[in-house]
N, C-alpha and C positions, 0 to 999 in steps of 0.2 A: 173632697167627696169620696166616699167609700165605694169602690167598684163592686163590692159584693154585698149589696144591701139585702136585708131579710125583711120581708113584709110581715111575717108572722112574729109576734112578740111574746105570746104566751105558750110555753112549752109544758108538756106533760110526759111522764115516763112512757116510753114506747114510741114517742114521736121521733121522726128521722129527718135529717137534713144533709145536703151535700155541701162539702167544703173543699175548695181547691187545695191540692197538695202543698203548695208553697205557703199557704196560711198555717197549715199544721206544722210544717218543718221550721218555719221562722217564728212560729207562735204569734202571728199577727192577729190580735184580738182574742187569742185563746191561750190559756195557761195549761200546764200539764202537772198533775200531781203524780210523781213517779212512785210514791209509796203505795197509793191506792190504784194506780194505773188508770186514771180517768182524766179527761180533758175538762176544763172549767171554762164555760162561756155562757153569757146571758144569764148569770146567776144559777146555772144548772150544771149537773155533771153529765158527761157524755163518754161513751165508749165507741171505738171503731167497730162498726158492724159489717163493713165491707169496703170495696173500692171499685170504681168504674173508670173506664177510659172513654172520653168523648170522641166523636169522629174527627175532630180537629186536633187530636193528640193530647188534649189536656186531661190530667188525671185528677179525679175527685175521690175523697174519702166519704163514706156514708157514716155519719155519726148518729148514734141512737141515744136519746135522753134516758138516763137511769135515775134521775131524781134531782 
């Protein structure tokens, strides 16, 4: 079972999602294109738009869909 299930399945440019830092760092379900500097997930391209720290100490990256 995937502990980070996403209910939304249709993404458009400008949409944002939060992804735990360990998923980005270990590329769990996400690939990185270093040439274009974008993450690839769910058939879309994503850039890091920011990051937040939850009260319990977990760090999340905010990814924004670019196409």
